[in-house]
C-alpha positions, 0 to 999 in steps of 0.5 A: 018848663023852660028850664026842663027844655034847656037841660034836654037841649043840653044833655042831647048836646053831650050826648050827640057829642060823645057818639061823634068822638067815638066815631071819628076816634081810630081804632088802635091795635096790640100784641094782643088783638092777634091772639088765637088759632087762624087758617090762613090761604095765599095765591101767587107764585114762588119762584116765578111758578104758581104756587098756593099754600095755606096752614094753621097759626097760633097767635099767643098775644105776645109776639110769638107765633106757631105756624103748622103746614103740610106737606105732600107727603102728608107731614105735618111740619110745625115753626115758629115764628114773631110777629109785631103789631102797632096801634094802626093795627099793621103788623109784620110777622117771620118765620124761624124756618123760612126765610120769606117775611111779610106784612099784615092787615088787621082791625081791632077785632082781630077775626080776620087779616090780609097779607103780603110777602114783601121785597127780597122774597122768593114768594111773590104772594098774598092772602087772608087769616081768618080766626077760628078760635080766640084759644091757642090750644084748640084740639081736632081729631078725625071726628070734629070731621063727621059729616057732609061737605059740598067744596069748589076748588080752582087753579093750575096743575104743572100750568094748566087749568083746572076746576072741580067741584062736589061732595066730600063725606067725611065718616069721623074715623079718616075715610073720605067718600067723594062724589062728583059728576063727570063731564058726561053728568054720570056720578062717580064715586071715589074712596080715600082716606084723611088725616085730621092732627089737633092742629085742625090740619090734616091731609087727604088722598083719594085714590091713588093720585088726588091728595091735598092740604085741609085746614078748618077750625074746632067747629070745621063748618068750612075747610079750606082745600089747598096744594100741599106746602111744597108742591111744586106749580101747582096751586089748587084752592077752595072751600068746602062748606058742610051741609049735615052732619052725616 
């Protein structure tokens, strides 16, 4: 009896020690921690002006990356870059088309990261990235976005505060309908078009005036709306959430 109790105490001690050691261990990262497709968003200042930007980034798990941005004319721009990631889950990144350099902070899961630009850049901003797929070869099409989304965006246009919310209905073929209420509570409907490439990056044009970039992932349950990468003194950003597949 005593022997059994003693064995139980010893086994319990080792089990507790194992748990304690596991809890006390420092999570470690490597280049492979960041592998897959992410969408990012950030806000701040560029040359002293308001700036918001989004995009898609693809990390290969070996130190190379691809960046996809949408410009104000709807053009998709693809650039390459490099990244490092230490065991402390802190990394650095730079791009071949852009001079800005960044420091990034993540965790051992690799599901998300935060970042900010480094000193000496024309951009003074920060943001976050969310992994949408562990695959480096996502294949989105306009049909990926088929459904109804509710959205909310805010920011500045030419220094003037801007706020908006409503519904977007994507038909899966490149057409979009925007539904919202005006300041008097009257329903306003605007028709438009959208693109959505294999990178899960696209462009929405509503009527003759409103346009913005969109970024998502292959599941498309959430869309990030943001002013195009080359927008001047404009900082519009927000999210859309899918509420129906129709």
